[in-house]
C-alpha positions in Angstrom: 112.2 111.9 119.0 111.8 114.5 116.2 108.8 116.8 116.7 107.3 116.0 113.3 107.3 112.3 114.2 105.7 113.0 117.6 103.1 115.3 115.9 102.2 112.7 113.2 101.9 109.9 115.8 99.6 112.1 118.0 97.6 113.4 115.0 96.8 110.0 113.7 96.6 108.3 117.1 99.2 105.7 116.3 100.1 103.4 119.1 103.8 102.8 119.6 103.8 100.2 122.3 106.7 97.9 121.7 107.8 99.9 118.6 110.0 102.7 120.1 113.3 101.2 118.9 112.1 100.6 115.3 110.7 104.1 115.2 114.1 105.4 116.3 115.7 103.4 113.5 113.3 104.9 111.0 114.1 108.4 112.4 117.8 107.8 111.8 117.1 107.1 108.1 115.3 110.5 107.6 116.9 113.6 106.2 116.9 116.8 108.3 115.2 118.8 105.5 112.2 116.5 105.1 109.0 116.7 107.2 107.2 113.6 108.4 103.5 113.6 107.3 102.6 110.1 108.5 104.3 107.3 110.3 103.2 103.9 111.7 104.8 100.6 112.8 103.3 98.0 110.5 103.9 95.0 108.3 104.6 95.2 104.6 105.2 93.0 101.6 108.0 94.2 99.2 107.9 92.9 95.7 109.3 93.5 92.3 106.9 94.7 89.5 108.3 91.9 87.3 107.3 89.2 89.8 109.5 86.9 91.7 110.1 86.6 95.5 108.1 88.8 97.8 109.4 89.6 101.3 106.9 89.9 104.2 108.5 92.1 106.8 107.7 94.0 110.0 108.9 97.6 110.2 108.0 101.2 110.1 106.3 103.0 107.2 107.1 106.7 106.9 105.6 109.3 104.5 107.5 112.5 104.3 107.1 115.6 102.1 109.9 114.2 99.8 109.7 110.4 99.9 108.4 107.2 101.3 110.6 105.1 103.6 110.0 101.6 105.0 112.6 100.6 107.6 112.7 96.9 108.5 115.0 94.2 109.9 115.7 91.1 107.8 117.4 88.4 109.8 120.1 90.3 111.7 120.5 93.1 109.1 118.6 96.4 109.4 117.8 97.9 106.0 115.3 100.1 104.3 113.4 100.8 101.1 113.1 104.4 100.1 111.8 106.1 97.0 111.0 109.7 96.0 107.4 110.8 95.7 108.1 111.6 92.0 108.9 107.9 91.4 105.4 106.7 92.4 103.3 105.5 89.5 100.2 104.4 91.5 98.7 104.2 95.0 95.5 102.3 95.8 93.8 101.1 99.0 92.4 97.7 99.5 89.8 96.9 102.1 88.5 93.7 103.6 89.6 92.0 106.9 92.8 93.9 106.8 93.1 97.3 105.1 96.3 98.1 103.2 97.7 100.4 100.6 99.7 99.3 97.5 102.3 101.7 96.2 103.9 101.0 92.9 107.0 102.5 91.4 108.7 101.5 88.1 110.5 98.7 89.8 109.0 98.0 93.3 105.6 97.3 94.9 105.2 98.1 98.5 102.0 96.6 100.1 101.6 98.2 103.5 99.1 97.1 106.2 97.4 100.2 107.6 95.7 101.0 110.9 92.0 100.1 110.6 89.9 102.7 108.8 92.9 104.7 107.6 93.8 103.2 104.2 91.9 105.7 102.0 93.1 108.6 104.1 96.7 107.5 103.7 96.3 107.3 100.0 94.9 110.8 100.0 97.9 112.0 102.0 100.3 110.4 99.5 98.6 112.0 96.5 98.6 115.4 98.3 102.3 115.0 99.1 103.0 114.1 95.5 101.4 117.2 94.0 104.4 119.5 94.1 106.5 116.9 92.4 103.9 116.2 89.7 103.5 120.0 89.1 107.3 120.5 88.9 107.7 117.6 86.4 104.9 118.8 84.2 106.2 122.4 84.2 109.8 121.3 83.3 108.6 119.0 80.5 106.5 121.8 79.0 103.5 119.4 78.6 100.9 118.1 80.9 100.4 114.4 81.2 97.0 114.2 82.9 97.1 110.4 83.5 98.0 110.7 87.2 95.4 113.5 87.7 92.8 111.2 86.0 93.8 108.3 88.2 93.5 110.5 91.3 90.0 111.7 90.2 88.9 108.1 89.5 90.2 107.1 93.0 88.1 109.7 94.6 85.1 108.6 92.6 85.7 105.0 93.8 86.1 106.3 97.3 82.6 108.0 97.1 81.0 104.8 95.6 80.4 106.4 92.1 82.5 103.6 90.4 83.4 100.2 91.7 87.0 99.1 92.7 87.1 96.9 89.7 86.2 99.8 87.3 88.8 101.9 89.0 91.5 99.3 88.6 90.7 98.7 85.0 90.7 102.3 84.0 93.9 103.0 86.1 95.7 100.3 84.2 94.5 101.7 80.9 95.6 105.3 81.8 99.0 104.2 83.1 99.7 101.8 80.2 100.1 98.8 82.5 
């Protein structure tokens, strides 16, 4: 097992009982030049932003310094969903009986069940990992689109209880033009 995977599993106290093979499959989908920040065996729902069928699948969620990868098995086929951190439009956490994070790109929505008490922390990890890509995009375009920065600030305000989840969602949709 890669040392960055072992380190992430240990750092976040992720239990791998019964998940070694699926973690090995996820490891085989990773690039040598990317570093694993967070990894967990979990369940996820993959959907299309335009609606339609949603697939509920068990697998492994991986956050690296370059992309997000979700490796899963559908019937007898092993497959994966991957997208670069620069493709992410929004990331939010949802609480309740089961905590999860929802990651939206221009075409896909990945709703990932998280270990209890970790949803907000994982969202923060994703935003932190996205920073170099946001800064590079802004520098190359010559202009600064602060929408994502504003969404991140609002998220932290919601996290601290300054604004409600509903206020956060409403303002986020407005800022992102959704």
